[in-house]
Each structure stands twice: as structure tokens, then as C-alpha cells.
C-alpha positions in Angstrom: -16.5 -77.6 110.3 -14.5 -75.5 112.7 -13.0 -72.2 111.6 -9.7 -71.4 113.2 -9.8 -67.6 113.4 -6.2 -67.4 114.3 -5.3 -69.2 111.2 -7.6 -67.0 109.1 -6.2 -63.9 110.7 -2.6 -65.0 110.1 -3.4 -65.7 106.5 -5.1 -62.3 106.2 -2.0 -60.7 107.7 0.2 -62.7 105.3 -1.9 -61.6 102.3 -1.8 -58.0 103.5 1.9 -58.2 103.9 2.3 -59.9 100.5 0.1 -57.2 98.8 2.1 -54.5 100.5 5.4 -56.2 99.5 4.2 -56.6 95.9 2.9 -53.0 95.8 6.1 -51.7 97.3 8.8 -53.7 95.6 7.2 -55.1 92.4 4.3 -53.1 91.0 6.0 -49.7 91.4 9.1 -50.6 89.5 7.1 -52.4 86.9 4.8 -49.3 86.6 7.8 -47.1 86.4 9.3 -49.3 83.7 6.0 -49.3 81.8 5.8 -45.5 82.1 9.4 -45.2 80.9 8.6 -47.5 78.0 5.5 -45.5 77.3 7.4 -42.2 77.3 10.1 -43.7 75.2 7.5 -45.0 72.7 5.9 -41.6 72.6 9.2 -40.0 72.0 10.1 -42.5 69.3 6.7 -41.9 67.7 7.3 -38.1 67.9 10.7 -38.5 66.4 9.3 -40.7 63.7 6.5 -38.2 63.0 9.1 -35.4 62.8 11.3 -37.5 60.4 8.2 -38.2 58.3 7.3 -34.5 58.3 10.9 -33.7 57.4 10.8 -36.3 54.7 7.6 -35.0 53.3 9.0 -31.5 53.3 12.1 -32.8 51.5 9.9 -34.5 49.0 8.0 -31.2 48.5 11.3 -29.4 48.0 12.5 -32.0 45.6 9.2 -31.8 43.7 9.5 -28.0 43.6 13.1 -28.2 42.4 12.1 -30.8 39.8 9.3 -28.5 38.6 11.8 -25.7 38.5 14.1 -27.8 36.4 11.2 -28.7 34.1 10.3 -25.0 33.7 13.9 -24.1 33.2 14.3 -26.9 30.6 11.2 -25.7 28.8 12.5 -22.1 28.9 15.9 -23.3 27.5 14.2 -25.3 24.8 11.8 -22.3 24.0 14.8 -19.9 23.9 16.7 -22.3 21.7 13.7 -22.6 19.3 13.4 -18.8 19.3 17.1 -18.3 18.6 16.9 -20.9 15.8 13.9 -19.2 14.3 15.6 -15.8 14.5 18.7 -17.2 12.9 16.6 -18.8 10.2 14.8 -15.5 9.5 18.1 -13.7 9.5 19.6 -16.2 7.1 16.5 -15.9 4.9 16.7 -12.1 5.0 20.4 -12.2 4.2 19.8 -14.6 1.3 17.0 -12.4 0.0 19.2 -9.4 0.2 22.0 -11.2 -1.6 19.6 -12.4 -4.3 18.2 -8.9 -4.7 21.8 -7.5 -5.0 22.7 -10.2 -7.5 19.5 -9.5 -9.5 20.1 -5.7 -9.4 23.7 -6.3 -10.4 22.7 -8.6 -13.2 20.0 -6.3 -14.4 22.4 -3.4 -14.3 25.0 -5.4 -16.2 22.4 -6.4 -18.8 21.2 -2.9 -19.1 24.8 -1.7 -19.6 25.4 -4.3 -22.2 22.2 -3.5 -23.9 23.1 0.2 -23.8 26.6 -0.4 -25.1 25.1 -2.6 -27.9 22.6 0.1 -28.7 25.3 2.7 -28.7 27.5 0.6 -30.9 24.6 0.1 -33.4 23.9 3.9 -33.2 27.6 4.6 -34.0 27.6 2.1 -36.8 24.4 3.6 -38.1 25.9 7.0 -37.9 29.1 5.9 -39.7 26.9 4.2 -42.3 24.8 7.4 -42.7 27.9 9.5 -43.0 29.3 7.2 -45.7 25.9 7.2 -47.5 25.8 11.0 -47.3 29.3 11.3 -48.7 28.5 9.0 -51.6 25.3 10.9 -52.3 27.0 14.2 -52.1 29.6 12.9 -54.6 26.8 12.3 -57.0 24.5 15.2 -56.1 27.0 18.0 -55.3 26.9 20.8 -57.8 25.4 24.2 -58.5 21.9 23.0 -57.7 22.9 21.6 -54.2 24.9 24.8 -53.5 22.0 27.0 -54.4 19.6 24.9 -52.2 21.9 25.3 -49.2 22.3 29.0 -49.8 18.6 29.5 -49.9 18.2 27.7 -46.6 21.0 29.8 -45.1 19.3 33.0 -46.3 15.9 31.9 -44.8 17.7 31.2 -41.4 19.2 34.7 -41.4 15.9 36.4 -42.2 14.2 34.3 -39.4 16.6 35.6 -36.8 15.3 38.0 -34.2 16.1 41.5 -35.2 18.5 42.1 -32.2 20.4 38.9 -33.0 20.6 39.8 -36.7 21.9 43.3 -36.0 24.4 42.0 -33.5 25.7 39.4 -35.9 26.1 42.0 -38.7 27.4 44.9 -36.6 30.3 47.0 -37.7 33.7 45.4 -37.0 32.2 41.9 -36.9 33.8 39.4 -39.3 31.5 36.5 -40.4 32.9 33.3 -41.8 31.0 31.4 -44.6 32.0 27.8 -44.3 31.4 25.3 -47.2 32.3 21.7 -47.8 33.9 22.6 -51.2 35.7 25.7 -52.5 33.6 28.6 -53.6 34.7 30.4 -56.7 35.5 34.2 -56.4 32.5 35.3 -58.5 30.2 33.0 -56.5 31.7 34.4 -53.3 30.8 37.9 -54.4 27.2 36.8 -55.2 26.8 35.1 -51.9 28.2 38.2 -50.1 25.5 40.3 -51.8 22.7 37.9 -50.9 23.8 37.5 -47.3 24.1 41.3 -46.9 20.6 41.7 -48.2 19.3 39.1 -45.8 21.0 40.9 -42.9 19.9 44.3 -44.3 23.5 45.3 -43.5 27.0 45.1 -45.0 28.9 42.6 -42.8 32.4 41.6 -43.5 32.4 38.0 -44.8 35.3 35.6 -45.4 35.1 32.1 -46.9 36.5 28.9 -45.6 36.5 25.2 -46.6 35.6 22.4 -44.2 35.1 19.0 -45.9 33.7 17.7 -42.6 30.5 19.5 -43.4 29.9 16.8 -46.1 27.7 19.3 -47.9 26.2 22.7 -47.0 26.9 26.3 -46.2 27.2 27.6 -42.6 27.7 31.0 -41.3 29.9 31.4 -38.2 30.1 34.6 -36.1 31.5 35.6 -32.7 28.2 35.3 -31.0 26.1 33.0 -33.2 26.5 30.1 -35.6 24.0 29.2 -38.2 24.3 25.5 -38.9 23.2 24.5 -42.4 25.0 21.3 -43.4 24.6 17.6 -43.7 27.0 17.1 -40.8 24.7 19.2 -38.6 21.7 17.3 -39.8 23.3 13.9 -39.2 24.5 15.0 -35.7 20.9 16.0 -34.9 19.5 12.7 -36.2 22.2 10.8 -34.2 21.3 12.8 -31.0 17.6 11.9 -31.5 18.4 8.3 -32.0 20.6 8.3 -28.8 17.7 10.0 -26.9 15.3 7.4 -28.1 17.6 4.5 -27.2 18.2 6.0 -23.7 14.4 6.4 -23.1 13.8 2.8 -24.1 
């Protein structure tokens, strides 16, 4: 086998030229295109990563906002519950006050009615007592009853403190002996004598009738009144009954 070196050399030259041509006009543009594609891909990936990061940030913001909405909703619900509870308590307190006011008013009204009823019964009892006293006096009135009231009056005079007794019987003082029925002149003179002895003085005494006494003999002066009659006794009993009813 014979090797033709000229042919080999020409082929080597052709290969070298082909490689140079490929490197010069093919591989460089292709490499440039590949590099451009690579740079574009990196840029797209970077933009995609940025979008993903932005999306994640947006999701975080959305989650934070949603959490804020949840907290705000819970706060609104809690505030509504608190307001409802306060309103319920206020309504209960107002109702309790109204009930207490009504109870107090009802109690006061009942007490007034009871007091009025008691007063009415006391007045009826007083009128009945006066009527009974009048009827008894009509049957008991006489010298014995008059003497009894005179004795009581004399004891009341003697029991007075000395200054009061002297002031009541001082000169110029006119005393008034008041009886439920007329006193005869001779009896008036006797009573003047007994009253003067009780005072240990000589007071001026006049006599007066007052059927309202029912029965009795009272002595009225400018500075002192000695009550000694059934009217005074009944008034005292009525006052005691009224005090007892008021205390109860």
C-alpha cells in the first residue's frame, strides 16, 4: 500500500480549514446563542424566584391581615358580649330598683291604711267611751260624784309645789272653777272655803259650767290649769292608745 503524502497533506489542510471555518463561523455563534439562552434562563429563573418571593410575602401579608381580622372579629364579639352583659346587669338592677320602689310604696300604702284603720278604730273607741261615760254620768252624777271630784281637786292643789301654789293664789289672780253641771250657791261657798284652805290663801274664785267635761271639777288659772274631769281622763286614755298604735 502506497501512501500519497500529498493527498494526506491536502486532506489535513482541508480538515484544518474546516475546523477553522466551523470554529469561526459556527461554534462561536452557537456558543453565543447558548450563552444568551443561558443568561436568559438565569434571568427568567431569577424573575420567577422574585415573583415566588413576592407571592410568599403577599401570602404572609394576607395571613397577617386575616389573623388581624380574626382578632378584630373576636374583639368585636367579646365587646358585644360585654355590652350585652352590662345591659343585662343594668336591666336587672333597674328592675330590682323598680321592684324595691314598688315594695316600699306598697308597704307604705299598707302601713298608711293600717294606721288610718287603727286611727278610725281609736276614734270610734273614743266616741264609744265618751258615750259610755255620758250614760254612766247620767246614772252616777250626784252629790257623791261631786264630792269625789272635789276631794281629788283638793289633793291636786295640796300636791302643787309651794311656788306654783302661791303664784296661782296670789293677790289679784282670779281662778275659775269649771264643772260639768251647775253648782248651787251654798255649795259654791263651801267649795271656795275648801279650795282656799288647800291653797292656804284667799284666792278669788268664780264658777263656770262646761258640759264638755262630762263630769268633774277643774280649776283654771292664768298660769296653771288643774284638770280633774272625765274629759281629761278620756283624752289621756285616747293619747295612750294612739301612742301604742303608733309604736306597733
